[in-house]
C-alpha positions in Angstrom: 0.0 0.0 0.0 3.0 2.3 -0.4 1.8 3.8 -3.7 -0.8 6.5 -2.9 -2.6 5.3 -6.1 -2.5 1.5 -5.8 -4.0 -1.2 -8.0 -7.7 -1.2 -8.8 -10.3 -3.4 -10.5 -12.1 -2.2 -13.6 -14.5 -4.4 -15.5 -12.6 -7.6 -14.9 -9.0 -6.2 -15.1 -6.6 -5.4 -12.3 -4.6 -2.3 -13.3 -2.9 0.7 -11.7 -5.5 3.2 -10.4 -3.7 6.0 -12.3 -4.4 4.1 -15.6 -8.1 3.4 -15.0 -10.4 5.1 -17.6 -14.2 5.3 -17.4 -16.3 6.9 -20.1 -17.7 10.4 -19.4 -20.9 9.0 -20.7 -21.1 6.6 -17.8 -24.5 7.0 -16.1 -22.9 7.2 -12.6 -21.1 10.4 -13.9 -24.2 11.9 -15.6 -26.9 10.8 -13.2 -25.4 9.3 -10.1 -27.0 6.1 -11.4 -25.2 3.4 -9.5 -24.6 1.8 -6.1 -21.6 1.2 -4.0 -20.2 -0.6 -0.9 -17.3 0.0 1.5 -15.8 -2.9 3.4 -13.0 -2.8 6.0 -10.2 -5.2 5.8 -8.1 -6.2 8.9 -4.9 -8.2 8.5 -5.7 -8.8 4.9 -9.2 -10.3 5.6 -12.5 -8.6 4.9 -14.6 -7.9 7.9 -18.3 -9.1 7.6 -17.9 -9.9 3.9 -21.3 -11.7 3.7 -23.4 -8.8 5.1 -21.6 -6.2 3.1 -22.2 -8.0 -0.2 -25.7 -8.9 0.9 -26.4 -5.2 1.2 -24.8 -4.6 -2.2 -27.0 -7.2 -3.8 -30.1 -5.5 -2.2 -29.0 -2.1 -3.5 -28.7 -3.6 -7.0 -32.2 -5.1 -6.7 -33.8 -1.9 -5.5 -32.5 0.1 -8.5 -33.3 -2.8 -11.0 -29.6 -3.3 -11.8 -28.5 -6.9 -12.5 -25.8 -7.9 -10.0 -22.8 -8.7 -12.3 -21.3 -11.3 -9.9 -22.4 -14.1 -7.5 -21.2 -13.9 -3.9 -18.3 -16.2 -4.8 -17.4 -14.0 -7.8 -17.2 -10.9 -5.5 -15.2 -13.0 -3.1 -12.6 -13.8 -5.7 -12.5 -10.3 -7.0 -11.9 -8.8 -3.6 -9.5 -11.5 -2.6 -7.2 -10.8 -5.6 -7.5 -7.0 -5.2 -6.7 -7.1 -1.5 -3.7 -9.4 -2.0 -2.3 -7.4 -4.9 -2.5 -4.3 -2.7 -0.4 -5.9 0.0 -3.0 -7.1 2.5 -2.9 -5.5 5.9 -5.5 -3.0 7.2 -7.3 -1.3 4.3 -10.7 -0.8 3.0 -12.3 -1.8 -0.3 -14.5 0.6 -2.2 -16.7 -1.1 -4.8 -19.0 0.7 -7.2 -21.4 -0.7 -9.8 -22.9 1.8 -12.3 -25.6 1.1 -14.8 -22.9 1.6 -17.5 -22.2 4.0 -20.4 -24.4 4.8 -23.4 -24.3 7.4 -26.1 -26.8 10.3 -25.7 -28.7 11.4 -22.7 -31.9 9.7 -21.5 -33.2 9.3 -18.0 -34.4 5.8 -19.0 -31.4 3.5 -19.7 -31.2 1.7 -23.0 -31.9 -2.1 -22.7 -28.8 -4.3 -22.6 -26.4 -1.7 -21.3 -23.4 -3.3 -19.7 -22.7 -2.2 -16.1 -19.4 -0.6 -15.1 -17.7 -2.5 -12.1 -15.0 -0.5 -10.3 -13.1 -1.2 -7.1 -10.1 0.1 -5.3 -8.3 -0.2 -2.0 -7.0 2.5 0.4 -5.2 2.4 3.7 -7.4 2.0 6.8 -5.7 3.9 9.7 -6.5 3.0 13.3 -8.7 5.4 15.1 -6.8 8.5 16.4 -5.8 8.4 20.0 -7.4 11.8 20.5 -10.7 10.5 19.2 -10.6 7.5 21.6 -9.6 9.6 24.6 -11.7 12.7 24.0 -14.5 11.7 21.6 -15.8 13.9 18.8 -18.2 16.8 18.4 -21.3 16.6 16.3 -24.0 19.0 15.2 -27.7 18.3 14.5 -29.6 19.4 11.4 -32.7 18.6 9.5 -32.3 15.5 7.3 -32.7 16.9 3.7 -32.0 13.7 1.8 -34.3 11.8 -0.5 -36.8 9.1 0.5 -34.7 6.0 -0.3 -31.7 6.3 2.0 -31.8 2.6 2.5 -30.2 2.2 -1.0 -26.5 2.8 -0.9 -26.6 5.1 -3.9 -23.6 6.9 -5.3 -25.7 10.1 -5.5 -24.3 11.6 -2.3 -24.5 15.4 -2.8 -26.7 15.9 0.3 -24.3 13.9 2.4 -21.3 15.9 1.0 -23.0 19.2 1.9 -23.9 17.9 5.4 -20.3 16.8 6.1 -19.1 20.2 4.9 -21.6 21.9 7.2 -20.3 19.8 10.1 -16.6 20.5 9.4 -17.3 24.3 9.1 -18.9 24.1 12.5 -15.8 22.4 14.0 -17.6 19.0 14.2 -16.8 15.6 12.9 -20.4 14.6 11.8 -23.9 16.0 11.2 -26.5 14.0 13.1 -29.8 14.1 11.2 -33.4 14.6 12.3 -36.5 14.0 10.2 -39.8 15.2 11.6 -38.3 15.4 15.1 -36.8 11.9 15.1 -33.2 10.7 14.8 -32.4 9.0 11.5 -28.6 8.7 11.2 -25.4 10.7 10.5 -24.3 12.1 7.1 -22.0 9.0 6.9 -22.6 6.9 9.9 -25.2 5.1 12.0 -26.1 6.6 15.4 -26.7 4.9 18.7 -27.6 6.6 22.0 -27.6 5.3 25.6 -30.5 6.4 27.7 -31.1 5.1 31.2 -28.4 2.5 30.6 -30.1 1.1 27.5 -28.7 1.3 24.0 -31.2 2.7 21.5 -31.3 3.1 17.8 -34.1 4.0 15.3 -35.8 1.1 13.4 -34.9 0.4 9.8 -36.8 2.4 7.3 -36.4 3.9 3.8 -34.8 6.9 5.5 -32.0 4.9 7.1 -29.2 2.9 5.5 -29.1 -0.7 7.0 -25.7 -0.3 8.6 -23.5 -3.4 8.7 -21.3 -1.9 11.4 -24.4 -0.8 13.2 -25.4 -4.5 13.4 -22.0 -5.4 14.8 -22.3 -2.7 17.5 -25.7 -3.9 18.6 -24.5 -7.5 18.7 -21.5 -6.6 20.8 -23.5 -4.3 23.1 -25.9 -7.2 23.9 -23.0 -9.5 24.5 -21.5 -7.0 26.9 -24.8 -7.0 28.9 -26.1 -3.7 27.6 -29.9 -3.8 26.8 -30.6 -3.0 23.2 -33.9 -1.4 22.1 -34.7 -0.6 18.5 -37.3 2.2 18.6 -37.8 5.7 17.4 -35.5 8.2 19.1 -37.1 11.7 19.5 -34.8 14.7 19.4 -35.4 15.3 23.1 -34.1 11.8 23.9 -31.1 12.4 21.7 -30.3 15.6 23.6 -30.6 13.9 27.1 -28.6 10.8 26.1 -25.9 9.7 28.5 -23.8 8.5 25.5 -23.9 8.9 21.7 -22.0 6.7 19.4 -21.2 6.8 15.6 -20.7 3.6 13.7 -19.3 3.2 10.2 -17.2 0.8 8.2 -14.1 3.0 8.3 -14.8 4.5 11.7 -15.7 1.4 13.7 -17.5 2.9 16.8 -16.7 6.4 17.9 -17.9 8.3 21.0 -19.6 11.6 20.7 -18.8 13.9 23.6 -20.3 17.2 22.4 -23.6 17.8 20.6 -24.3 21.3 19.3 -21.5 22.6 21.6 -23.2 21.0 24.7 -21.5 18.1 26.5 -22.9 14.6 26.1 -23.2 13.0 29.5 -20.0 13.7 31.4 -18.4 15.2 28.3 -16.0 12.2 28.1 -16.2 8.8 26.3 -18.6 6.7 28.4 -18.3 3.3 30.1 -20.7 1.7 27.7 -18.7 2.8 24.6 -15.4 1.7 26.2 -16.8 -1.9 26.7 -18.2 -2.1 23.2 -15.0 -0.6 21.6 -12.9 -3.2 23.5 -15.2 -6.0 22.3 -15.0 -4.7 18.8 -11.1 -4.9 18.9 -11.3 -8.4 20.2 -13.8 -9.4 17.5 -11.4 -8.1 14.9 -8.5 -10.0 16.3 -10.5 -13.2 16.4 -12.0 -13.0 13.0 -8.8 -12.0 11.1 -7.5 -15.4 12.0 -10.4 -17.3 10.5 -11.0 -18.2 6.8 -13.5 -16.0 4.9 
């Protein structure tokens, strides 16, 4: 992974990322017509491969895009790409667009061939400052479309939300829709209230988070009650702990929300238990075949 532009996969070929060429007529470029997946890799082994590619298959189905590979086909593709990029800790970004066609029509032409693109990038460990001090977040109204359960490449709203957070000195924007928590601009959100871990139920307004599922499994294993139910804004603001979960972030403590402290203003005991369990899970799973 020494080259800042490593090897990538493009339509069945492994080649240097700097040499990859995609048509400007590709529908992902013109319309954002495609889906993607991001999967962490620890010690050269993908983490939760099956759930990640199950979600990718569902995204394809929801936009009526034929999945170009079977699960085993994706496994072989990722295995080669990870190995050719040196293994270790990295993440795989994989994107499927509906493909390229001449002209411009919202409705795709029949028989168009999808574009399959994937690359790897280094996955750094969480910063010590983040683990010791947590991060700040802001809240804002969720302006996104009505199918956030599809992992679409059309992410302009998410880009603007993350910019808004960074300009406010925060790491993430936590989103509210009609007074209820949905998620972050690029993460799932959990809260601890009265010692219980809570998260909103799945809906078209929330991406089914693979890392979110891991966090909830680990919390239950650590003896923390887990309840999936709507989280009103008032409950978010009185939470003892708030956590962000994402494939490239693992689980991160939020210690300030809209400039106010969350709980004690330090990473909480619940997060510390689940974070430790997450690290142990990584160590255990990287030694197993995938």
